[in-house]
N, C-alpha and C positions, 0 to 999 in steps of 0.2 A: 181489749181485742178492739174497738170501734175506734179508740185513739192509733193504734198501728195502721187500720184501713183507712185514716183522712193522713199520716205521715209517706204512705207509698205513693198515693198521687201526687204527692206535693214535691216528690224526690224525683219521679219522672218528669213532669213539668223544668223541673228545674236544670238537668241533665240534659232536655231538649233545647232548650236555651243556651245553655253554654254550648253545645254542639251548633248551634244555628250562626252564634256568634263567632266562632271560632273557624267552623268550617263553609261558610257561607256569606257573612257578611263584608269577609273582606276581599272578595271576589267582586262584588259590586261596585263600580264606579259609577260616579254621575255624570257623564258625558254633555257637554254644555257648546254649543255652536256660536260662531261670531258670524255677524252679515253684514254686509258691505249691501244698499241700498241702490236702488236703479233711479233716478233722476232725470231731470230733463232740462236743458240748456244750451250754452255755447260752448264752443269746445276751440281753442286758439291751440294751434301746433307752434311752437317757437323751440330756436335754437339759440343756446346764449354762448355768448365768447365776451371776452374781454381784450383790452386794447388803449391805447395810448393816443390822446387828443394832441392833433398839432394843427398848424398853421397850412392851409393850403398851399400859399407857397411863401417860402424863407429864404433869403440873400445871405452868403457871408461879408462881412464887408472887410478884405486886408490891406495890408500893404506890400509892394511890392520893392519896397527901399530899406535898409536901416538907418536905425534912429532913435532919437529920444522924442517921447511926446511932450509939443510944447505945448497945445493947446486941446483942450477938451472943449465943444458947445454941445454938444447932447449928454443925456444921461438913459439911464432903463425907462422905458415906458413911454420916450418922448416924441412927439408926432415930427417926422419929416417928411420933406417932399422931393421929387426927384431933381438931382441936382443941387440940395442944399449941400453945404460944407459941414463937416461932420466934427471932424481933427486935421491938426496942423502938427507935421513933424518938426522937428528942428532944422531950420533951414540953412543954415551956416556954413557946413562942408558943403552941402549941396550945390550951393552959390556958388562957394570956393571951385568948385568943379567946372560949375558954366562958366567961367571965368577963365581957367585955364584952358579950357577946351578950345572960346574964342579964341586966345591967346595964338595957341599951335593952330589954330584956324587963320589968322590974318599972314601968319609966318609962312604956311606951306600957301598962300596965296600969292606975297609977295614974292615968295622964290618960283613959284609958278611962271607970274608976270613977267620977271626977270629972264629966265630959262625960254622963254618964248618969244621975247626981243633978241635977244643972242640969235636965237636958232634962223629967224628973220634975215640978221645982218648976215650971220655965214653962210646961209641960203644964194644972199645975193653973191658973196665972195668965192661960192662954189661952183654957181653959173660962169660966173669969171674966170672960171681957173682959178682965180687965187687961194685957196684952200683945197688938200686933199681929200678925198672919197670917207676915210677912214675918220677924220676928223669931223666931217659934216654927219654921218651916221652916230658918230656920238653923242653931237648936239643934237637930233633930234631924240636916241634914245631918253637921252635928261629931262628934255622935252613931258615927254611919254611917264619916265618915274614921278616928278616932280606932280603932272597930273592926277596919277594917283594916290600920291602922299597928299596933296588938296582933298579928293574926294573923301579921303580916309580922316582927315581932319575935320572935313562937313558932318560927317556920320559920329565921332564922339562928343561933335557939338551937341548935335540934335538927340543924344544918348544921353548927354547930361542936361540940357535943358528939358527930355522926358521925366529923368531921377526924381530933378525940381517940383515937376509939376506933381509926382508920382507922393510927396509930402502932402500935399492939398487933400484928404479924404472927403468925395463926394456919395452923396446918395446916392446908388443906381435904381433904386426904387420908392414909391411914396405909400411911407406904411409905418411903423411903429417900431422902437427900438425895445427888442424883448433882454437882449444880452449886450453888454460890455464887459470884456475883458479886459481891459488894461487899465492901467490910473495916470494923470498925469506926473508925468518927470520918467517915466520908466521907460528903459529902452526894449525896442524890439527886435528883434535879427529876423532878416528876411533871407533866405539861404536856397533849400531848395524846395521849399514852400512857401507860399505867403502866408504870417499869424494872420488868427482874425482877428480882430480890433469890437468888431461891432456885428449881430444877427439883426435884421431886420424883417420882420410878417409883414406881407404885404398889406393884409386885407383879416382884419381879428373878427369881422362881422359875420363871415363864414369859416367855418373850421372842418376837419378831417379827422377819422380816428381809422386808422388800421388796427384790425383785426386779426387775430389767425382763428382761424374755423378747420374742425379735423377734416380727415380726407374721406371719414363716412359720412360726415353730412353736405361734405361743398355739392355736391349736386343738386341739393335743395335751394340753393343761395341762386339768385340771379339777380343781375343788372336792371337798377330800378327798382326795385324791392324796397320796402318799407320797412323802417325798423323803429325801436325805440328803447332808450338807453341813460340809462343813472349815473351819477359820479357822487363820491361820498360827501363832497362839499354839499349839495341839495340831495339829500339820498330820499328825502320825500317828493321829490318832480321827475319828472318822467319828460327826457327830452326828444324830439320826432328826427329823423335820418333818414336818409336815402343812400342805396347800394349803389355807387360808378365804377366801382373796376375790382374785379378779382384776378388778381396775378397768378400768371402761370406758374411762375417757378417755384415749386414746392421749398418749404423752410424745414426740416429735419434735424428732429432734436432727441437724442435716445432711439433710433428706431419709430418716431413717433410725427407722423409726414401731417403737417396742416398747410393753408394756405392763404396768403396775404387777401382779404378780403377789405375796400377801403370804401367808408360810407362818410358822405359828405352830410353835415348838420346846420343850420344855422343859429348865427349867436348874434342877434340885434342888440341885445341885453347884454353882450358882452361878460354874463356869468361863466362861460366857457373859457378855462386858460389851457394856455400849451404845456404840454407836462400832463395834466390830469388823467387818473384811468377811469375809462369807461366800461362799464357792464351791457354790453349789449344784446340783445334780442330780438335774433331775425323772426317776423312773423311767414312763414312758409306755407300755411295753410289753416281753412277758417269752417267750423261748421255752426250752424245757426239753429236751436230750438230742435236738438236731438236729444234723442236716450242717451243715458251717459252711465258706464259702469266703472266704479274701483277696480284697478287692476289685479287687485288682491283674491276678487272671485273669479277672476279667468285662472292665477296660478291655482288654485285651489285642487287639490288630488283627494278622490274620495278614499275613504278606506276599505279594506275588505269586507266588511261588515255594512258597511253602508252599499256597496254594489251587490251584495248576496242579499240585501235587504230591498233594493230597489228590483232587481230582477225577480225576485219572487214575486215579488206585490205587480209586476209587468205579466208572467207569465199565468197571473189570477184575472188581470183584466184580458186577455187576451185568449181565456180560457171561457170569457163569459160573452166575447163578441160573435155575431153570426157566422156561420161557414161560409157566408158570400163575400163576406168583408174578409176572413182569414184568407180566402184564397187570392182575395186583391192584395193584399199584403205581401203573400209569396209572391206573386209574379212580380213586384214592383222590389223584389230583394231582401224581403222577412225584416224581421223587427232589425232595429238599430242598434249597435255593440255598444256596452257601458263605456265607461271609463270618464277622461278629464283629460285635458289639455288642450294644446294649438295645434295647426297646424303650420309645424315650419315656422321655429321661433326666430324672434327677431329684438334689437332692441334700440333702433331708432326710431327718432320721435318720426310721428306721422305716416310711420308703413304701416299697412296693412298688417293684419295678423293673421286669416283666415279665419277657418271655421273652428270655434270652440264649444263646449261644455259647460255648463252650469248648473248648479244644483241648489233645491228648496225646499219644504212643506208647501203643500197646496193649505186648501180652507179645511181637509181631512184630517192635518197634521201629518201627511203621507210624502215620505221622502218622492222626489220627482228631480229627471233630470232632463233640462232642456238645452237646447241647439241654436248658436247664433251665429253671424257673421260679422267679424267687430273689423269697425272702420279706422277711422285715424284715433291715433293716441297722441296724449300730449307726458306720457311716461307716468301718468298718476289717474288719470281715469282714460277711458275705450269708448267709443261710439259705437254703438248699436246699430249696425247697418240696417240689421235684418234679424228675428228673432221670433221661436216662434213658443208665445203662450206667455211674450214677455211684455210686461206695461210699466208703467211711470207706479213708484211707489214699493213694488215689491221687493223684498227682502232674499237676497242670494245669500248662500254660505260662501264663507271666504276663511273662516277657519274652524278648526278643533279645539277644546280646552275639558280636559279630564284632569278631577280633582282638585278645580282651579289651578291648573300647568295647563298653560299651552303645546300643543303638539304641533309637530312641523310635519306641513301636508304638502309642502311645493318641494319640486327638485331644488339642486342645492345651488346652481347657477341657475336662475331664470333666464338667462339668455342664451344658454344651449337649446337646440331643439328638443321639443316636446314631445309624448307619446301621439301619434296619428291617429286618426277616427275610421279608419277601415276606408272600403271602396267609396268612391265619389255614388255610384251608384245608390247606395244606400243610404247614405249620410248626408246628399246633398238636396233632398227632398224636405217639405215640409214646411217653409219658411212661410 
């Protein structure tokens, strides 16, 4: 009998344990939070873009006549002076054209002189009535025709001499040969456009970068603005530059509107070469020694359970307040609404985001909500322009982990407008 008495309690305890694990244990979930810490530091608002490095001024040297390249007097990277001879085309044919034009000019000149002498004699005969008027007019017309022929021959001669001069290519500026597109002995043909023989950069000690800036950011770019950029050849080195021009003509590709921004940079050590790709950072704004909060905390949206817990704690706190304080709060618009998000979202660096709510646990491990006015953002951290009960070192909730699984508590698109925080009268106080 005593043995049965011991077995029954043991069975009851076993059944209770099984029921607990079956019906209650599975419903318990361990909720953990991820946190973002408020820090103090400097905030640089940067707009990044890329572009191609070019010489500030380049000149293409071409030929206006066809012919074979007889001599090349300079090569790639040659330093040249203005007026220096660069190349010579074969002059045999061109010189022959000059001699032929000279002969035509001499013949036209002789014919004209002869016609003038004949006309002078005919004039005397006409005055003495020894020549009729028709022959005299024909003599005069012949002089005018031969004068026109003489002028045409003179023009042809001058053109032939110019073409011979075009066979000698001179540098129009002082600079550096950065491209040579022909070889000695190669034949070039000048038809509608002059073929390019050399490209000369005037001064490689100063370079420029042509960058494309999105239309959403172009309003923050100003002439005279300082920039820093890097190139792949010297990835650990930053170069300084300055915005010198914002071109008004848009560049539209696949419905994306960009504007060309010209950046000038010094290149005294000649590290920058034409054609390099530069990654450019435009410094559009700066804050020094301010409170910073990672943007993940601003995107956090509380769960319904968190909102209910906060509301319950808040009601208890309000219930314990003196009646005079309650009346004053009611006259100011009542208690604040709970929730999260920001007023009027946006995705542009540097722009203010408005009023936000952030969540944290106080020293008593109670869930609390605080309101802040977000200042500048660099896309990763945001300046706390004003905030209630927020200080350096505080841990702000940025996410939830249930059973070691991250739970999304943000909107699908962080750039869409977030839930607003009620009226300005109730939400704009207490900073």
